[in-house]
Each structure stands twice: as structure tokens, then as C-alpha cells.
N, CA, C and O of each residue as an XYZ file, in Angstrom:
744
protein
N      92.535     80.002    121.149
C      92.612     81.544    120.624
C      92.221     82.206    120.862
O      92.808     83.194    121.304
N      90.726     82.098    120.709
C      89.900     82.783    120.841
C      89.705     83.920    122.381
O      89.330     85.090    122.443
N      90.162     82.917    123.513
C      90.132     84.086    124.415
C      91.000     84.861    124.704
O      91.061     85.828    125.465
N      91.978     84.160    123.754
C      93.392     84.944    124.332
C      93.425     86.611    122.844
O      94.192     87.566    122.964
N      92.783     86.511    122.100
C      92.636     87.506    121.249
C      92.114     88.764    122.078
O      92.645     89.869    121.967
N      91.245     88.559    122.754
C      91.187     89.653    123.519
C      91.972     90.213    124.804
O      91.603     91.105    125.569
N      93.388     89.301    124.846
C      94.245     90.002    125.598
C      95.465     90.490    125.001
O      96.322     89.724    124.564
N      95.571     91.837    124.970
C      96.369     92.719    124.408
C      98.051     92.067    124.844
O      98.859     92.049    123.916
N      98.421     91.668    125.928
C      99.240     91.324    126.320
C      99.827     90.053    125.298
O     101.025     90.186    125.047
N      99.272     89.028    124.767
C      99.853     88.186    124.039
C     100.379     88.847    122.730
O     101.465     88.448    122.311
N      99.708     89.830    122.036
C     100.245     90.457    121.139
C     101.503     91.583    121.382
O     102.167     92.028    120.446
N     101.744     92.027    123.044
C     102.928     92.133    123.390
C     104.259     91.669    123.490
O     105.314     92.275    123.676
N     103.970     90.349    123.311
C     105.292     89.435    123.757
C     105.898     89.647    122.360
O     105.427     89.747    121.227
N     107.081     89.673    122.872
C     108.333     89.585    121.448
C     108.282     88.444    120.860
O     107.925     87.419    121.439
N     108.616     88.497    119.708
C     108.803     87.229    118.389
C     109.569     86.017    119.348
O     109.227     84.837    119.423
N     110.565     86.601    119.965
C     111.513     85.103    120.343
C     110.756     84.970    122.116
O     111.399     84.228    122.858
N     109.479     85.642    122.747
C     108.950     84.833    123.244
C     107.757     84.087    123.017
O     107.279     83.259    123.793
N     107.240     84.477    121.750
C     105.918     83.664    120.945
C     107.059     82.399    120.810
O     107.122     81.646    121.782
N     107.628     82.229    120.082
C     108.810     81.367    119.580
C     108.929     80.243    120.793
O     108.431     79.125    120.659
N     109.408     80.518    121.602
C     109.498     79.888    122.709
C     108.613     78.808    123.535
O     108.716     77.621    123.846
N     107.550     80.020    123.748
C     106.478     79.712    124.202
C     105.536     78.307    122.918
O     105.104     77.252    123.382
N     105.438     78.594    121.669
C     105.047     77.510    120.843
C     105.887     76.346    121.149
O     105.276     75.349    121.533
N     107.314     76.263    121.045
C     107.903     75.302    121.212
C     108.034     74.810    122.787
O     108.871     73.989    123.164
N     107.494     75.169    123.261
C     107.343     74.707    125.255
C     105.818     74.428    124.913
O     105.090     74.790    125.837
N     105.184     73.918    123.903
C     103.499     73.296    124.059
C     102.545     74.421    123.399
O     102.021     74.162    122.316
N     102.360     75.382    123.884
C     101.412     76.550    123.616
C     101.121     77.027    122.015
O     100.917     78.154    121.564
N     101.190     75.611    121.290
C     100.943     76.152    119.646
C     100.211     76.860    119.211
O     100.529     77.466    118.188
N      98.749     77.098    119.902
C      97.821     78.191    119.347
C      98.944     79.654    119.279
O      99.028     80.295    118.232
N      99.303     79.828    119.835
C     100.091     80.818    120.125
C     101.018     81.367    118.843
O     101.544     82.479    118.887
N     101.130     80.675    117.958
C     102.055     80.749    117.035
C     101.090     81.780    116.014
O     101.565     82.558    115.186
N      99.643     81.583    116.289
C      98.816     82.726    115.429
C      99.403     84.117    115.135
O      99.262     84.837    114.146
N     100.363     84.357    116.695
C     100.375     85.779    116.934
C     101.153     86.022    116.036
O     100.816     86.931    115.277
N     102.312     85.404    115.807
C     103.450     85.157    114.727
C     103.092     85.955    113.192
O     103.562     86.963    112.664
N     101.757     84.723    112.673
C     101.091     84.850    111.659
C     100.305     86.200    111.325
O     100.198     86.537    110.145
N      99.736     87.003    112.378
C      98.906     88.019    112.298
C      99.984     89.134    112.217
O      99.723     90.135    111.551
N     101.302     89.016    112.917
C     102.028     90.157    113.150
C     102.775     90.321    111.580
O     103.201     91.391    111.147
N     102.817     89.211    110.960
C     103.462     89.356    109.918
C     102.893     89.135    108.527
O     103.578     89.564    107.598
N     101.491     88.396    108.175
C     101.204     88.122    107.322
C     100.632     89.730    105.821
O     100.745     89.856    104.602
N     100.097     90.508    106.891
C     100.087     91.726    105.470
C     101.847     91.935    104.721
O     102.191     91.738    103.556
N     102.695     92.399    105.925
C     103.804     92.740    105.540
C     104.282     91.841    104.498
O     104.695     92.191    103.392
N     104.199     90.751    104.910
C     105.101     89.458    103.722
C     104.047     89.418    102.972
O     104.555     89.585    101.864
N     102.854     89.305    102.790
C     102.424     89.226    101.627
C     101.644     90.028    100.391
O     100.826     89.739     99.518
N     102.712     91.735    101.030
C     103.079     92.392    100.093
C     104.062     92.235     99.231
O     104.012     92.315     98.004
N     105.332     91.914    100.206
C     106.137     91.544     99.509
C     106.349     90.326     98.484
O     107.072     90.162     97.502
N     105.436     89.582     99.123
C     105.534     88.010     97.989
C     104.936     88.872     97.257
O     105.657     89.348     96.379
N     103.632     89.339     97.303
C     103.171     89.954     95.644
C     104.023     90.728     94.709
O     104.038     90.551     93.491
N     104.823     91.713     95.442
C     105.742     92.236     94.768
C     106.703     91.496     94.040
O     106.904     91.781     92.860
N     107.570     90.213     94.822
C     108.673     89.549     94.263
C     108.030     88.981     93.003
O     108.494     89.203     91.885
N     106.608     88.011     93.292
C     105.677     87.324     92.251
C     105.291     87.935     91.184
O     105.547     87.615     90.023
N     104.783     88.662     91.489
C     103.757     89.502     90.236
C     102.907     89.293     90.276
O     102.205     90.125     89.700
N     102.006     87.913     91.022
C     100.606     87.561     90.661
C     100.084     87.102     92.085
O     100.835     86.357     92.715
N      99.227     87.360     92.493
C      98.399     88.047     93.866
C      98.155     86.199     94.585
O      98.495     85.910     95.733
N      97.501     85.160     93.577
C      97.323     83.690     93.950
C      98.752     83.295     94.234
O      98.959     83.122     95.435
N      99.449     83.169     93.704
C     101.054     82.773     93.740
C     101.700     83.358     95.213
O     102.422     82.731     95.989
N     101.234     84.683     95.336
C     102.041     85.335     96.604
C     101.169     84.800     97.846
O     101.604     84.918     98.991
N     100.149     84.317     97.627
C      99.196     84.025     99.146
C      99.797     82.711     99.408
O     100.389     82.367    100.431
N      99.515     81.865     98.110
C     100.164     80.533     98.300
C     101.467     80.618     98.874
O     101.738     80.000     99.904
N     102.468     81.492     98.157
C     103.719     81.089     99.057
C     103.854     82.009    100.199
O     104.976     82.153    100.684
N     103.045     82.525    100.594
C     103.224     83.038    102.085
C     102.713     82.107    102.755
O     103.452     81.813    103.694
N     101.677     81.427    102.709
C     100.891     79.876    103.143
C     101.942     79.052    103.469
O     102.035     78.776    104.665
N     102.810     78.557    102.669
C     103.349     78.030    102.562
C     104.994     78.155    103.375
O     105.536     77.183    103.902
N     105.467     79.245    103.338
C     106.157     80.076    104.411
C     106.027     79.560    105.892
O     106.786     78.976    106.665
N     104.831     79.993    105.946
C     104.090     79.770    107.156
C     104.298     78.798    108.263
O     104.809     78.726    109.380
N     103.470     77.893    107.156
C     103.732     76.318    107.497
C     104.747     75.452    107.724
O     104.705     74.628    108.638
N     105.841     75.587    106.820
C     107.376     75.718    106.977
C     107.857     75.948    107.972
O     108.618     75.182    108.563
N     107.487     77.120    108.381
C     108.520     77.937    109.035
C     107.930     77.519    110.805
O     108.662     77.645    111.786
N     106.375     76.985    110.868
C     105.836     76.545    112.283
C     106.408     74.888    111.914
O     106.804     74.277    112.907
N     106.467     74.238    110.760
C     106.749     72.549    111.014
C     108.456     72.747    111.441
O     108.894     71.936    112.257
N     109.362     73.759    110.925
C     110.663     73.897    111.410
C     111.009     74.761    112.417
O     112.124     75.281    112.469
N     110.115     74.961    113.243
C     110.236     76.272    113.967
C     111.256     76.157    114.937
O     111.805     77.178    115.351
N     111.695     74.626    115.501
C     113.036     73.556    116.313
C     114.077     74.311    115.988
O     114.802     74.925    116.772
N     114.181     74.245    114.354
C     115.604     74.587    114.000
C     116.058     76.125    113.778
O     117.063     76.434    113.138
N     115.115     77.115    114.440
C     115.324     78.442    114.171
C     116.527     78.864    115.420
O     116.188     78.972    116.598
N     117.620     79.026    115.065
C     118.693     79.343    115.876
C     118.534     80.462    116.772
O     119.099     80.429    117.865
N     118.064     81.119    116.545
C     117.776     82.763    117.192
C     116.105     83.195    117.369
O     115.711     84.301    116.999
N     115.404     82.416    117.838
C     113.956     82.840    118.274
C     113.191     84.218    118.051
O     112.058     84.486    117.652
N     114.743     85.313    118.656
C     114.565     86.657    118.715
C     114.833     87.377    116.930
O     114.505     88.535    116.669
N     115.437     86.479    115.935
C     115.337     87.256    115.018
C     113.892     86.543    114.126
O     113.855     86.772    112.917
N     113.310     86.115    114.440
C     112.041     85.404    113.963
C     111.812     85.665    112.507
O     111.891     84.965    111.498
N     111.438     87.168    112.793
C     111.059     87.912    111.152
C     111.907     87.735    110.358
O     111.442     87.575    109.230
N     113.248     87.675    110.430
C     114.219     87.490    109.270
C     114.284     86.167    109.006
O     114.491     85.936    107.814
N     114.177     85.202    109.711
C     114.192     83.652    109.787
C     112.715     83.406    108.647
O     112.646     82.941    107.509
N     112.238     83.658    109.075
C     110.424     83.584    108.173
C     110.654     84.187    107.040
O     110.240     83.548    106.072
N     111.404     85.658    106.684
C     111.590     86.242    105.437
C     112.594     85.488    104.490
O     112.437     85.693    103.286
N     113.741     84.526    104.930
C     114.466     83.896    104.530
C     113.683     82.616    103.552
O     113.884     82.345    102.368
N     112.774     82.000    104.496
C     111.874     81.191    103.911
C     110.958     81.563    103.039
O     110.834     80.845    102.047
N     110.115     82.720    103.165
C     109.456     83.043    102.135
C     110.041     83.619    101.033
O     109.278     83.678    100.069
N     111.211     84.090    100.845
C     111.628     84.814     99.794
C     112.525     83.385     98.914
O     112.756     83.448     97.706
N     112.816     82.523     99.528
C     113.383     81.447     98.868
C     111.744     80.448     98.114
O     111.720     79.788     97.075
N     110.993     80.608     98.751
C     109.594     79.882     98.087
C     109.696     81.170     96.768
O     110.305     81.005     95.711
N     109.272     81.879     96.990
C     109.308     83.056     96.086
C     110.268     82.598     94.687
O     109.814     82.113     93.651
N     111.304     82.817     94.900
C     111.981     82.494     93.985
C     111.650     81.408     93.622
O     111.207     81.464     92.475
N     111.642     79.940     94.241
C     111.151     78.432     93.494
C     110.592     78.802     92.677
O     110.961     78.545     91.531
N     109.145     79.777     92.993
C     107.623     79.623     92.443
C     107.933     80.667     91.031
O     107.247     80.701     90.010
N     109.026     81.386     91.290
C     109.881     82.469     89.676
C     109.954     81.728     88.996
O     109.216     81.888     88.024
N     110.784     80.520     88.988
C     111.372     79.548     88.278
C     110.066     78.719     87.566
O     110.279     78.078     86.537
N     108.787     78.761     88.127
C     108.002     78.140     87.516
C     107.129     78.362     86.751
O     106.686     77.738     85.787
N     106.707     79.955     87.541
C     105.302     80.694     86.453
C     105.785     81.916     86.230
O     106.820     82.467     86.603
N     104.675     82.346     85.407
C     104.699     83.812     84.603
C     103.948     84.735     85.405
O     102.804     84.477     85.780
N     104.634     85.956     85.722
C     103.433     86.549     86.734
C     102.247     87.222     85.936
O     102.302     87.366     84.715
N     101.376     87.548     86.557
C     100.114     87.981     85.459
C      99.459     89.324     86.299
O      98.526     89.842     85.686
N      99.679     89.733     87.132
C      99.444     90.963     87.953
C      99.754     92.085     86.786
O     100.475     92.013     85.791
N      98.942     93.134     87.288
C      99.457     94.387     86.452
C     100.386     95.160     87.525
O     100.494     94.917     88.727
N     100.976     96.080     86.817
C     102.118     97.251     87.798
C     101.283     97.855     88.803
O     101.758     98.078     89.916
N      99.605     98.259     88.418
C      99.333     98.787     89.153
C      98.507     98.001     90.667
O      97.807     98.564     91.509
N      98.896     96.603     90.586
C      98.836     95.478     91.610
C      99.766     95.735     92.738
O      99.262     95.434     93.819
N     101.104     96.252     92.815
C     102.564     96.268     93.146
C     102.146     97.102     94.010
O     101.569     98.113     93.612
N     102.379     96.829     95.672
C     102.049     97.881     96.531
C     103.202     98.986     96.654
O     104.081     99.015     97.515
N     103.025     99.795     95.713
C     104.252    101.131     95.641
C     103.771    101.890     97.030
O     102.785    101.637     97.722
N     104.602    102.718     97.178
C     104.849    103.811     98.045
C     103.824    104.688     97.462
O     103.537    104.575     96.270
N     103.154    105.703     98.349
C     101.852    106.047     97.650
C     102.510    107.526     96.593
O     101.736    107.966     95.743
N     103.377    107.933     96.682
C     104.277    108.888     96.229
C     104.321    108.090     94.663
O     104.248    108.862     93.707
N     104.423    106.778     94.383
C     104.937    106.165     93.130
C     103.415    105.589     92.744
O     103.452    104.789     91.810
N     102.348    105.795     93.181
C     101.223    105.247     93.023
C     101.049    105.723     91.579
O     101.073    105.109     90.513
N     100.788    107.561     92.012
C     100.408    108.144     90.944
C     100.999    107.765     89.834
O     100.336    107.409     88.859
N     102.295    107.791     89.835
C     103.091    107.718     88.702
C     102.611    105.891     88.002
O     102.205    105.800     86.843
N     102.712    104.965     88.661
C     102.042    103.745     88.381
C     100.911    103.654     87.775
O     100.683    102.987     86.766
N     100.177    104.316     88.367
C      98.939    104.851     87.350
C      98.695    104.976     86.144
O      97.824    104.308     85.587
N      99.377    105.796     85.581
C      99.545    106.117     84.464
C     100.173    105.322     83.434
O     100.264    105.706     82.268
N     100.640    104.129     83.892
C     101.174    103.381     83.218
C     100.311    102.391     82.385
O      99.589    101.677     83.080
N     100.250    102.239     81.329
C      99.402    101.192     81.086
C      99.665    100.858     79.329
O     100.276    101.655     78.617
N      99.151     99.691     78.868
C      99.437     99.199     77.254
C     101.052     98.932     77.586
O     101.661     98.718     78.635
N     101.477     99.054     76.095
C     102.880     98.546     75.708
C     104.011     98.848     76.914
O     104.769     98.016     77.411
N     103.920    100.118     77.205
C     105.062    100.663     78.645
C     104.472     99.889     79.552
O     105.429     99.560     80.253
N     103.343     99.281     80.089
C     103.231     98.945     81.529
C     104.027     97.313     81.176
O     104.732     96.693     81.972
N     103.680     96.903     79.823
C     104.189     95.295     79.720
C     105.624     95.833     79.442
O     106.171     94.730     79.466
N     106.274     96.386     79.286
C     107.658     96.561     78.718
C     108.458     96.710     80.376
O     109.569     96.298     80.712
N     107.363     97.491     81.241
C     107.932     97.416     82.537
C     107.989     96.340     83.434
O     108.912     96.109     84.216
N     106.682     95.517     83.245
C     107.044     94.032     83.755
C     107.862     93.155     83.401
O     108.447     92.289     84.053
N     107.881     93.476     82.100
C     109.001     92.416     81.490
C     110.262     92.993     81.730
O     111.215     92.215     81.712
N     110.490     94.229     81.959
C     111.835     94.296     82.805
C     111.681     94.021     84.064
O     112.425     93.050     84.202
N     110.978     94.334     85.565
C     111.128     93.427     86.410
C     110.752     92.468     86.361
O     110.406     92.123     87.491
N     110.509     91.388     85.325
C     110.421     90.029     85.326
C     111.925     89.315     85.173
O     112.365     88.323     85.754
N     112.635     90.293     84.049
C     113.962     89.937     83.574
C     114.965     90.090     84.839
O     115.864     89.249     84.815
N     114.997     90.798     85.713
C     115.891     90.926     86.742
C     116.338     89.363     87.378
O     115.699     88.312     87.323
N     117.546     89.614     87.933
C     117.882     87.975     88.553
C     117.011     88.215     90.120
O     116.962     89.296     90.707
N     116.433     87.064     90.543
C     115.766     87.263     91.658
C     116.358     87.762     93.085
O     115.709     88.071     94.084
N     117.681     87.759     92.921
C     118.402     88.562     94.040
C     118.252     90.175     93.434
O     118.373     90.972     94.365
N     118.052     90.754     92.298
C     118.219     91.631     91.897
C     116.418     92.269     92.231
O     116.091     93.182     92.989
N     115.639     91.507     91.469
C     114.642     91.625     91.728
C     113.903     92.352     93.665
O     113.284     93.337     94.066
N     114.414     91.282     94.167
C     114.077     91.075     95.600
C     114.829     92.296     95.949
O     114.118     93.251     95.635
N     115.869     92.671     96.423
C     116.866     94.040     96.334
C     115.966     95.584     96.307
O     115.750     96.453     97.152
N     115.596     95.392     94.884
C     114.785     96.689     94.346
C     113.660     96.813     95.110
O     113.196     97.886     95.496
N     113.142     95.543     95.371
C     111.399     95.919     95.753
C     112.018     96.155     97.322
O     111.465     97.132     97.828
N     112.845     95.633     98.073
C     112.714     95.720     99.367
C     113.065     97.234     99.334
O     112.231     98.023     99.778
N     114.262     97.698     98.828
C     114.772     99.001     98.796
C     113.356    100.076     98.330
O     112.893    100.996     99.003
N     112.891     99.585     96.953
C     112.634    100.975     96.200
C     111.258    101.007     96.249
O     110.707    102.106     96.314
N     110.363     99.618     96.222
C     108.954     99.539     96.443
C     108.415     99.645     97.845
O     107.328    100.155     98.114
N     109.373     99.053     98.849
C     108.992     98.983    100.030
C     109.392    100.251    100.697
O     108.713    100.803    101.563
N     110.298    100.593    100.338
C     110.877    101.922    101.169
C     111.968    101.862    102.440
O     112.185    102.838    103.158
N     112.619    100.560    102.604
C     113.204    100.058    103.466
C     114.719    100.428    103.317
O     115.291    100.081    102.284
N     115.397    101.107    104.279
C     116.859    101.256    104.430
C     117.734    100.612    104.116
O     117.620     99.743    104.981
N     118.637    100.291    103.493
C     119.921     99.522    103.031
C     120.113     98.664    104.270
O     120.233     97.439    104.240
N     120.133     99.493    105.471
C     120.209     98.346    106.844
C     119.252     97.442    107.350
O     119.441     96.442    108.043
N     118.279     97.884    106.948
C     117.315     96.800    107.165
C     117.008     95.534    106.220
O     116.609     94.396    106.466
N     117.438     96.355    104.771
C     117.491     95.001    103.586
C     118.422     93.848    104.162
O     118.087     92.677    104.341
N     119.420     94.310    104.366
C     120.547     93.832    105.351
C     120.147     92.709    105.899
O     120.166     91.602    105.359
N     119.765     92.978    107.014
C     118.879     92.313    108.101
C     118.301     91.290    107.918
O     118.475     90.238    108.533
N     117.214     91.592    106.659
C     116.006     91.030    105.899
C     116.733     89.612    105.705
O     116.685     88.538    106.305
N     117.525     90.173    104.434
C     118.572     88.759    103.341
C     119.571     88.873    103.925
O     120.326     88.559    103.004
N     120.252     89.087    104.789
C     121.683     88.680    104.609
C     122.513     88.806    104.272
O     123.531     88.171    104.545
N     122.351     89.890    103.376
C     123.602     90.331    102.403
C     124.109     91.786    102.467
O     123.330     92.739    102.448
N     125.499     91.920    102.546
C     126.174     93.112    102.779
C     125.298     94.141    102.193
O     124.476     93.904    101.308
N     125.548     95.515    102.828
C     124.830     97.061    102.201
C     125.507     97.178    100.999
O     124.914     97.667    100.038
N     126.746     96.777    100.892
C     127.976     96.885     99.443
C     126.891     96.244     98.504
O     126.322     96.920     97.648
N     126.656     95.039     98.683
C     125.951     94.374     97.867
C     124.608     94.753     97.129
O     124.296     94.796     95.939
N     124.044     94.969     98.117
C     122.646     95.419     98.031
C     122.244     96.245     97.005
O     121.341     96.094     96.182
N     123.325     97.466     97.223
C     123.393     98.514     96.868
C     123.666     98.771     95.471
O     123.263     99.696     94.767
N     124.765     97.348     95.061
C     125.060     97.085     93.702
C     123.569     96.349     92.865
O     123.353     96.341     91.653
N     122.834     95.866     93.795
C     121.891     94.464     92.821
C     120.708     95.933     92.590
O     120.230     95.930     91.456
N     120.289     96.937     93.353
C     119.533     97.659     93.090
C     120.257     98.791     92.251
O     119.428     99.146     91.414
N     121.187     99.373     92.124
C     121.911     99.647     91.281
C     121.471     99.129     89.610
O     120.882     99.641     88.658
N     121.944     98.199     89.823
C     122.019     96.957     88.262
C     120.450     96.928     87.831
O     120.001     97.128     86.703
N     119.649     96.591     89.164
C     118.069     96.846     88.653
C     117.742     98.046     88.050
O     117.191     98.059     86.949
N     118.048     99.146     88.704
C     117.662    100.694     88.195
C     118.079    100.962     86.707
O     117.333    101.437     85.851
N     119.463    100.563     86.520
C     120.153    100.475     85.284
C     119.176     99.521     84.347
O     119.131     99.942     83.191
N     118.498     98.506     84.547
C     117.752     97.920     83.745
C     116.491     97.862     83.268
O     116.090     97.126     82.367
N     115.656     98.932     84.109
C     114.483     99.228     84.339
C     114.527    100.571     83.568
O     113.512    100.965     82.993
N     116.214    101.615     83.528
C     116.256    102.633     83.072
C     116.806    102.184     81.197
O     116.799    103.000     80.275
N     117.102    101.144     81.117
C     117.653    100.982     79.816
C     115.795    100.642     79.111
O     115.208    101.101     78.131
N     115.476     99.872     79.943
C     113.880     99.736     79.248
C     112.886    100.880     78.856
O     112.306    101.038     77.782
N     112.829    101.694     80.078
C     112.131    102.792     79.509
C     112.859    104.190     78.814
O     112.346    105.303     78.706
N     114.107    103.789     78.420
C     114.588    104.730     77.092
C     114.345    104.193     76.123
O     114.182    104.971     75.183
N     114.228    103.094     75.876
C     113.832    102.458     74.807
C     112.283    102.547     74.738
O     111.662    101.881     73.911
N     111.888    103.080     75.301
C     109.923    103.614     75.249
C     110.178    105.027     74.558
O     109.359    105.453     73.743
N     111.097    105.608     74.827
C     111.131    106.926     74.384
C     110.714    107.193     72.769
O     110.722    108.335     72.309
């Protein structure tokens, strides 16, 4: 793969083209997909799990699982969405078994929100983390993708396979839960 890293045309291939070439035997090309989604999905895993180490494990497991099951990917052009589902399912499984240990400051918040998050500490930060942890996995996922990542509902729907109306309800319920926590803090 070292020789290919200097060739930009390998990076310009669509996900579908990369998947098809990997399935045809060019297994080293899978690295293109890892490079393409490692940072973005790593942020999502940290936000979903609240634990950087668990997120790294989940991400690696998702990439390995996707590689091992690549032949079952029905639509190689939608590899990103397929990989996201694998990662999200792995994160949901992990959340059932571990308690998050990261701070609010470790969440990959948008720049506007970082200043607000930086002021959170002590008991308020604990209450907010508790409220995030208390959300259902579906609410937490929708909230993170929409409010933390700043993705439009249409993109969240594409990634999750859930309709826009259902996503809006999940985000609304997550906001309500967080709002109730903050009101208790006033």
C-alpha cells in the first residue's frame, strides 16, 4: 500500500469502486476506506459512548467486522451508511456494558458549543452527562448526529435508516430530557 499512498487517484475512487476492487482481491485498498472514515466515525463513537478508549475499540471492531463481511454489503456505493450501522450497533452493545468516563469537554462539539461546554464543570457537568447517559440509544444517536455533529435531518436519516419525522421526535425527546435536567439545576 505504501506505493499507492503517493497516488491520489486511489483516494479519489468512490466507496463502491473501492469495495468492488477489495472484493476482487485488492485487499490492501481497504485502507482507503479506513482512512476516509476513521476520523469522522471516531468522533461519533466518542460522542455515542462517552469513553475514548471504548470508542477506539468500537471503531476498530466495526472496521474489522465490515472487512470480514464486505461480501454481504448489498450496495457498495452506500458503504458509508453500512459501516455506520455496524459502528452504531457496536456502540449500543458497548453502552449496555460500560459506564462512560469521559468529560463533557471531550465531546466533539461544534465550535459555537465548545465555549458553552467549557464552562460546565462539577455537579452541572455530572448532571448533564447523566442526562445524556439516560437517553435511549436511539435518542442519544439522533441527538449526537443532529445537535453535536450538526448534520441535517436528511443526512441523519440516510445514515440511520430512520425516517425524518421519527428522528425529529427522538431529538425533541432528547432535548426535553436535557432541558429537564438543566431546569433542576437552576
